[in-house]
C-alpha positions in Angstrom: 87.9 81.2 -176.0 88.5 84.7 -177.3 85.0 85.3 -178.4 83.5 84.0 -175.3 85.6 86.6 -173.1 84.8 89.5 -175.6 81.2 88.8 -175.5 81.4 88.5 -171.6 82.8 92.3 -171.7 79.7 93.5 -173.5 77.4 91.7 -171.7 78.5 92.6 -168.2 78.9 96.3 -169.5 74.9 96.4 -170.5 74.2 94.7 -167.5 76.0 97.2 -165.2 74.4 99.8 -166.9 70.8 97.6 -166.2 71.6 98.1 -162.6 72.3 101.7 -162.7 68.8 102.1 -164.4 67.2 100.2 -161.3 69.0 102.3 -158.8 68.0 105.4 -160.5 64.6 104.5 -161.1 63.8 103.1 -157.8 66.0 105.5 -155.4 64.4 104.3 -152.5 67.7 104.8 -150.4 69.9 107.7 -150.5 72.5 105.0 -151.6 70.9 104.5 -154.7 72.0 107.3 -157.0 75.5 106.8 -155.5 75.1 103.2 -157.0 73.6 104.3 -160.3 76.9 106.5 -160.6 78.8 103.7 -159.8 77.3 101.2 -162.0 76.8 103.2 -164.9 80.9 104.6 -164.7 81.4 100.5 -164.6 79.4 99.7 -167.5 80.6 102.7 -169.6 84.4 101.5 -169.4 83.6 97.7 -170.0 81.8 98.5 -173.0 84.4 101.1 -174.2 86.8 98.1 -173.5 84.7 95.5 -175.5 85.3 98.0 -178.7 88.8 97.5 -178.4 89.1 93.7 -178.1 86.9 94.2 -181.0 89.5 95.6 -182.8 92.3 93.1 -181.4 92.9 91.4 -177.8 96.2 92.6 -176.7 94.6 96.7 -176.8 92.7 96.1 -173.6 96.0 95.3 -172.0 97.5 98.6 -170.1 101.0 97.8 -171.3 100.4 96.1 -175.0 104.3 94.7 -175.1 103.1 92.5 -172.2 99.9 91.0 -173.8 100.1 87.1 -173.2 96.9 85.1 -174.6 97.0 82.8 -171.9 96.3 85.6 -169.4 93.8 87.3 -172.0 91.9 84.3 -171.5 91.9 83.9 -167.6 91.3 87.3 -167.0 94.6 87.6 -165.2 96.2 90.9 -166.4 96.0 94.7 -165.8 93.7 96.1 -168.2 93.8 99.8 -169.7 92.6 102.9 -167.5 89.6 104.6 -169.0 91.4 107.9 -170.3 93.9 105.3 -172.0 91.1 103.3 -173.3 89.2 106.5 -174.7 92.4 107.5 -176.3 93.2 103.9 -178.1 89.2 104.4 -179.4 90.0 107.3 -181.1 93.6 107.0 -182.7 93.1 102.9 -183.1 89.7 102.2 -183.8 89.1 105.5 -185.5 86.2 106.2 -183.6 85.8 110.2 -182.9 84.6 111.1 -179.8 83.6 114.4 -179.1 85.3 116.9 -176.3 82.2 116.9 -174.4 81.5 113.3 -174.8 85.2 113.0 -173.5 84.6 115.5 -171.0 81.6 113.9 -169.3 83.0 110.5 -169.3 85.9 111.8 -167.1 83.4 113.8 -165.0 81.6 110.6 -164.4 84.9 108.7 -163.3 85.6 111.5 -160.7 82.7 111.6 -159.2 82.8 107.6 -159.0 86.2 108.1 -157.4 84.8 110.3 -154.8 82.1 107.9 -154.1 84.7 105.0 -153.6 87.6 106.9 -151.7 86.0 110.0 -150.4 82.5 111.4 -149.1 80.9 113.1 -151.9 78.9 116.4 -151.2 77.4 116.6 -154.9 73.9 117.5 -155.2 71.5 115.3 -156.2 70.6 117.1 -159.5 74.2 117.6 -160.4 74.6 113.8 -160.1 71.7 113.4 -162.3 72.7 115.6 -164.9 75.9 113.8 -165.5 74.5 110.3 -165.4 71.8 111.5 -167.8 74.8 112.9 -169.7 76.8 109.7 -169.8 74.1 107.6 -170.7 73.4 109.7 -174.0 77.3 109.4 -174.8 77.3 105.7 -174.3 73.9 104.8 -175.9 75.2 106.7 -178.5 78.7 104.7 -178.9 76.7 101.5 -179.1 74.5 102.7 -181.9 77.2 104.0 -183.8 79.9 101.8 -183.3 78.9 98.2 -182.1 77.4 95.7 -184.5 74.0 95.0 -182.8 73.1 92.1 -185.2 75.9 90.6 -183.7 74.6 90.4 -180.0 74.0 87.4 -178.6 70.4 86.9 -177.1 71.5 87.9 -173.6 72.9 90.9 -175.2 69.9 91.5 -177.2 67.8 91.5 -174.2 70.1 93.5 -172.3 70.0 96.3 -174.7 66.4 96.1 -175.6 65.9 96.9 -171.8 68.2 99.9 -171.7 66.8 101.3 -174.9 62.9 101.1 -173.7 63.9 102.2 -170.2 65.8 105.1 -171.2 63.2 106.4 -173.8 60.6 106.8 -170.4 63.4 109.3 -168.9 62.6 112.7 -170.2 65.7 113.9 -169.2 67.5 111.5 -171.2 65.1 112.0 -174.5 65.9 116.2 -173.8 69.7 115.6 -173.4 70.0 112.9 -176.7 68.0 115.3 -178.8 70.1 118.3 -177.7 73.2 116.0 -178.8 71.7 115.1 -182.2 69.9 118.9 -182.6 72.9 120.2 -185.1 73.3 117.1 -187.3 69.3 117.2 -187.7 69.5 120.8 -188.5 72.1 120.4 -191.4 70.3 117.3 -192.5 67.0 119.3 -193.0 68.7 121.3 -195.4 68.8 118.6 -198.2 65.7 116.9 -196.8 63.2 117.0 -194.3 62.9 115.3 -191.0 59.6 113.1 -189.9 58.6 110.8 -187.0 60.3 107.7 -186.6 58.5 104.2 -187.1 60.7 102.6 -184.5 61.4 105.1 -181.7 58.6 107.7 -182.6 61.2 110.5 -182.2 60.8 113.5 -184.8 64.2 112.5 -185.7 64.2 110.5 -189.0 66.0 112.1 -191.8 64.6 111.2 -195.1 66.8 110.4 -198.0 69.6 110.0 -195.6 72.6 110.9 -197.2 71.1 110.8 -200.7 70.0 107.4 -200.5 66.4 106.2 -201.0 65.9 105.2 -197.2 65.6 106.8 -194.2 67.7 107.0 -191.1 66.9 108.4 -187.2 69.4 109.9 -185.7 68.0 109.3 -182.2 67.8 105.4 -182.5 70.2 105.2 -185.8 67.1 102.9 -187.1 67.6 102.8 -191.0 64.3 102.1 -193.2 63.1 102.0 -196.5 61.5 104.8 -197.8 58.0 103.6 -198.7 57.6 102.1 -195.1 58.3 105.4 -193.9 55.7 107.0 -195.7 53.4 104.1 -194.9 53.9 105.1 -191.2 53.6 108.7 -191.7 49.9 108.0 -193.4 48.9 105.7 -190.6 50.5 107.2 -187.2 50.6 111.2 -188.3 47.5 111.2 -190.7 45.6 108.3 -189.1 44.5 106.7 -192.3 44.2 103.2 -192.2 44.9 100.9 -195.3 42.8 98.5 -194.1 39.9 101.1 -193.8 40.2 101.9 -197.5 40.0 98.6 -198.4 37.5 97.4 -196.8 35.1 100.4 -196.4 36.0 102.7 -199.4 38.2 105.8 -199.7 41.4 106.4 -201.2 44.6 105.6 -199.4 46.8 108.5 -200.2 50.3 106.7 -201.1 51.3 107.7 -204.9 54.2 106.7 -207.0 56.6 109.8 -207.1 57.5 111.4 -210.8 60.9 112.4 -209.6 62.1 109.0 -208.5 59.5 106.4 -209.8 59.3 104.9 -205.9 56.0 104.5 -204.5 56.4 106.8 -201.5 54.9 110.2 -202.3 52.2 111.3 -199.6 49.9 114.7 -199.7 48.6 116.1 -196.4 46.8 119.7 -195.9 50.4 121.9 -196.4 52.6 119.6 -198.9 53.4 116.9 -201.1 56.6 115.0 -199.9 58.7 111.6 -200.8 60.0 109.6 -198.4 62.1 108.2 -200.9 63.9 111.1 -202.6 62.7 113.4 -200.0 61.9 116.1 -202.4 59.0 118.0 -201.5 56.5 120.5 -203.3 53.8 122.9 -202.7 50.3 121.5 -202.1 49.3 123.1 -205.8 52.4 121.5 -207.5 50.9 118.6 -207.5 47.1 117.2 -208.4 44.9 114.6 -209.5 44.5 113.5 -212.9 40.9 113.9 -214.0 41.1 110.6 -216.2 43.1 108.1 -214.1 43.1 109.8 -210.8 46.9 109.3 -210.2 48.6 112.2 -209.3 51.0 114.3 -211.5 53.1 117.5 -211.0 51.1 120.4 -213.0 52.5 121.9 -216.0 52.7 125.6 -217.2 49.9 124.5 -219.5 48.1 122.1 -217.6 45.3 119.7 -219.3 43.6 117.8 -216.4 45.6 114.9 -217.0 48.4 113.2 -216.4 51.3 112.4 -219.3 50.3 108.7 -219.5 46.6 109.7 -220.2 47.8 112.6 -222.6 49.9 110.1 -224.5 47.0 107.3 -224.6 44.5 110.0 -225.8 46.8 111.2 -228.6 47.6 107.7 -229.9 44.1 106.7 -229.7 43.3 109.8 -231.8 
């Protein structure tokens, strides 16, 4: 019974967000933008409450001392307001929300209250700006703090619809890239950034956290370095492995001497390993004259890789 209500919070929350996007993108009536703001605000609050219930069902009560399981199951109780919900998410769930994120949530809630209780004289541009800002905060919150592997089929479908549609919103993409800009810049000091094979944004950090996998900071997708290397070859360099096999030609994916993974790719400017994140100037790595594999050029280069040199010496 508890799981059913917990899942209902998330499903209802995302359903409100889908409705908000419907109104925003339709905008046939003057009231559409109003309902977009109202529904996004409601959806955001429900999704935050869902995360509280994941921690413990009593946390959704405004007064935790009055928590009663039967009332929780029937929904007959006074739930926590948004400000306290955010505070509990931070203090109890240990999920950090930036001051900017909290401010954006408060601004949208204030606009929602004006629509309900008073006549709002906000400009369309201001309302849309607030909408996109909170949409970014909410999507980021879901990506980072809610386990999508545990979504039921309806929740998967709803989130899939949200994710597909927000990527079509230029303003959303710009706001989200601004949101992760500093994190991307910091990550690029230890590795490099490439195109994500999941969302197609240039936000995939190779060797994220010194690991052998890549992570996209835009969509939070994680992927094996070799897969990202193949994506780069196919989608950025436009070299087809199938055509190389069937029509001839070399598929430019090689074993990296630094980490031993088959994730090394060379283009016109550089060599880069999509597993360990190391990069080299184009002249630092070359092809073995004997076997055709790639190797790092040493001070006294013989035109052969170490394996071929060892083989030649042992043979002689």
